[in-house]
C-alpha positions in Angstrom: -10.3 -11.0 31.3 -7.3 -10.0 31.0 -5.1 -7.6 32.6 -6.1 -4.5 31.0 -2.2 -3.2 31.3 -0.6 -5.6 30.8 -3.1 -6.7 27.7 -1.8 -3.8 26.3 2.1 -4.0 26.6 1.7 -6.8 24.6 3.5 -5.9 21.4 0.9 -6.4 18.7 2.1 -10.3 16.9 2.0 -12.0 20.0 -1.9 -10.0 20.4 -2.5 -10.9 16.5 -1.3 -14.8 17.7 -3.7 -14.5 20.8 -7.1 -13.4 18.4 -6.1 -16.4 16.0 -5.4 -19.6 18.9 -9.1 -17.9 20.1 -6.7 -16.7 23.4 -7.9 -13.2 22.9 -11.6 -11.1 22.1 -10.5 -8.6 19.8 -12.9 -6.5 21.6 -11.9 -7.2 24.4 -8.8 -5.9 23.1 -10.1 -2.6 21.6 -12.2 -1.7 24.9 -8.9 -1.6 26.7 -7.5 0.4 24.8 -10.3 2.7 24.2 -10.2 3.1 27.5 -5.8 4.3 27.6 -7.1 6.4 24.8 -10.1 7.6 26.6 -6.9 8.1 30.1 -4.8 9.3 28.4 -5.4 11.7 25.3 -5.9 14.6 26.9 -2.6 14.5 28.3 -0.8 13.8 25.0 -3.4 14.4 22.9 -2.2 11.9 19.8 -5.2 11.0 18.5 -7.3 13.7 16.9 -11.3 12.3 15.5 -12.0 9.3 16.7 -14.9 6.6 15.1 -15.0 4.1 18.5 -18.5 2.8 17.5 -17.0 1.9 14.8 -14.2 0.2 15.8 -17.0 -1.7 18.2 -18.9 -3.0 14.7 -15.8 -4.4 13.2 -14.2 -6.3 16.3 -17.9 -7.8 17.1 -17.6 -9.5 13.1 -14.2 -10.3 13.9 -15.1 -11.9 17.2 -17.0 -14.1 14.8 -14.8 -14.5 12.2 -12.2 -15.7 14.9 -15.2 -18.4 16.4 -16.0 -19.5 13.0 -12.7 -20.6 12.1 -12.8 -18.5 8.1 -9.6 -17.1 6.7 -7.7 -14.5 9.3 -5.9 -11.5 7.8 -3.0 -10.3 9.3 -3.9 -7.9 11.2 -7.1 -9.3 12.4 -8.3 -7.9 15.1 -5.5 -5.0 15.5 -7.0 -1.8 16.2 -5.2 1.2 15.1 -4.6 5.0 15.1 -4.8 6.0 10.8 -2.8 9.4 10.5 -4.3 11.4 10.1 -3.0 12.9 6.3 -4.7 9.7 4.6 -8.1 9.9 4.0 -10.9 7.1 5.5 -13.9 6.8 4.3 -16.8 8.1 7.5 -14.3 9.0 8.9 -12.6 12.7 9.9 -9.8 13.2 8.2 -8.5 17.7 8.5 -4.3 16.9 7.1 -4.2 19.6 10.4 -5.5 22.4 8.0 -8.3 24.7 9.1 -9.3 24.3 5.1 -10.3 20.7 5.7 -12.5 20.6 8.8 -14.7 19.3 7.7 -13.9 17.4 5.2 -15.3 14.2 5.8 -14.2 11.7 2.5 -16.1 9.0 0.8 -13.3 5.8 0.8 -11.0 5.6 2.1 -7.5 5.4 0.3 -4.9 2.7 -1.1 -3.0 2.6 2.0 -5.7 2.1 3.9 -7.8 0.4 2.0 -4.6 -2.6 2.4 -4.7 -2.6 6.4 -8.4 -2.9 7.1 -8.9 -5.5 3.8 -5.9 -6.9 6.1 -8.7 -6.9 9.6 -7.1 -3.8 11.0 -9.2 -2.1 12.9 -9.0 2.0 12.3 -10.0 3.5 16.1 -9.6 7.1 15.1 -6.8 10.2 13.0 -3.4 10.1 14.9 -2.2 14.0 14.7 -0.3 15.7 12.9 1.1 19.5 11.7 -1.2 21.6 8.5 -0.6 19.6 6.0 2.4 17.1 7.3 4.4 20.2 7.0 7.2 20.2 9.2 9.2 18.1 13.1 6.7 19.2 15.0 3.0 18.4 15.6 0.4 20.8 16.0 -2.2 22.4 14.4 -4.7 25.2 14.9 -7.8 22.3 14.8 -6.5 19.9 16.9 -3.9 21.4 19.3 -0.2 20.6 19.9 0.4 16.6 20.6 3.2 15.9 23.7 5.3 13.9 23.9 4.7 10.2 26.1 7.8 11.2 28.1 6.8 15.0 28.7 3.9 16.2 27.6 5.8 19.7 27.7 8.5 18.4 25.0 8.0 18.3 21.1 6.2 14.8 20.5 8.3 15.1 16.0 6.4 15.8 12.9 5.2 15.6 10.9 4.4 11.6 12.7 4.2 13.2 16.0 0.4 12.0 16.7 1.2 8.2 15.4 5.0 7.9 17.7 2.6 8.9 20.9 -0.2 6.6 20.8 2.3 4.0 20.3 4.9 5.0 23.4 2.0 5.6 25.5 0.0 1.8 24.4 -2.4 2.8 23.3 -3.1 1.4 19.9 -0.3 -1.9 18.9 0.1 -0.2 15.9 -0.2 3.3 13.4 0.1 4.1 10.4 3.0 6.6 9.6 4.3 8.6 6.5 7.4 10.0 5.6 9.9 12.8 3.0 11.9 14.6 4.7 11.2 12.5 8.9 8.6 11.9 8.5 8.7 8.8 10.1 12.0 8.6 11.5 11.9 11.4 13.5 8.5 11.5 15.6 9.9 7.2 16.5 12.8 9.0 17.5 11.4 10.8 20.2 9.1 8.8 21.1 10.7 5.4 21.4 9.7 3.1 18.3 10.2 1.8 15.7 9.4 3.9 12.6 10.2 2.6 9.4 10.6 4.0 5.9 10.1 2.0 3.1 11.4 2.4 -0.8 9.4 4.2 -2.9 7.3 2.0 -4.0 7.2 -0.5 -2.0 4.1 0.9 0.2 1.9 2.3 -2.9 0.6 5.2 -2.1 -2.1 7.3 -4.7 -0.9 10.6 -4.2 2.5 10.1 -7.4 0.6 13.7 -8.4 2.6 15.8 -5.7 5.7 17.2 -7.6 7.4 15.5 -4.6 7.3 12.2 -5.5 9.2 9.9 -5.0 10.4 11.5 -3.0 7.1 11.3 0.1 6.1 8.0 0.8 3.9 5.7 3.8 5.1 3.2 5.8 4.5 1.7 9.2 4.8 2.4 12.8 5.4 0.4 15.5 6.8 -0.4 19.6 8.9 -3.1 17.9 10.7 -3.8 14.3 8.3 -6.9 13.9 5.4 -5.3 15.0 6.3 -3.0 12.2 6.9 -5.3 9.8 3.9 -7.6 10.0 2.3 -4.2 9.2 4.8 -3.9 5.8 3.3 -6.7 4.7 -0.2 -5.7 4.4 0.4 -2.9 2.8 3.5 -4.1 0.6 2.7 -4.7 -3.3 2.3 -3.5 -6.2 -1.3 -1.3 -7.5 -2.1 0.1 -10.0 -2.6 3.4 -9.1 1.0 3.6 -8.2 3.8 3.2 -10.9 6.5 3.2 -8.5 4.9 0.2 -6.9 6.5 -3.5 -8.0 5.3 -7.0 -6.7 6.4 -8.8 -3.4 7.1 -12.8 -2.7 3.9 -13.5 -0.1 6.8 -14.9 2.2 8.9 -11.1 1.9 8.5 -10.3 5.4 7.3 -13.2 7.2 9.5 -13.9 10.6 11.9 -16.5 9.9 15.1 -17.4 11.9 18.4 -18.1 10.7 21.9 -19.1 11.8 25.0 -17.4 12.8 
C-alpha cells in the first residue's frame, strides 16, 4: 500500500497509468480520496453531497476489470468530483438552491454519463453558488466554499467547489462549467487548471437555456495533461446538442513535437 499523501499528490495521468499497469488498485485510490475529503472538507467545504458507498462498489468493479484484462476507458478507476449543476442519477443535485434541496435525478445528464462511461468514479458533488450565478461559491443549502490557501477567502465561482477540491488533492479530477468565467475564475484563485472549451466541443443538454451557446461544460485538473485527459472522455458529437461536432479519437491524446 502506498503512502496516501504521496499517492494523492500524483497527477491523474500518472494514476491512470498505474491503474492500467496493475500497480495501483482503484479501491486503494478511492479510499485515500475519501479519507482526504473527510479530513479536509469540514475546513473548506468543497464537496456538497457525497456517494462514497456507491463509489466503493464501482471501485471494486473497476479493479476486477483491470485484473481480468478487460478494455479500460481513459478515466478508468479515477475518482472525480461532479459540479452540483450537473444531473447525477441517484445522487442529490441541488444546484445550490433551496428549491432543489431534495432533488435526486433519475439519470445522469450527457456530460456525466460520458465521464462515467470512460471509467470515472464519482465520489460526490462539488459546491456552487445558487443556480451557478456568481463568482463566489456560497449558498443557503451547503454554505460557503473557502479558498484552499485561506478558507476565510473566496475560492471563486461558480466552479469553486471543484477548484478547491483539486487544489487540496481531494480527487484527481473535477468537472466544471462556464458562462462568464466559472471555470477560469476559480482555477485562477485556487491555482489549478480550468479549460473553457469552444462551444460544441463538449456537448451539453442545456440548449433550452437562453444564454446558450455562451454557457459550456468543461474539465478541471491540477495540470494541463490531466485536464486534457478529461476532455478526451467528454468531447465529441452528440445528437442532443445541435452545436456539437465530431472529433478524431486521438484529438487530445498526448503527443510530443520537435522544437
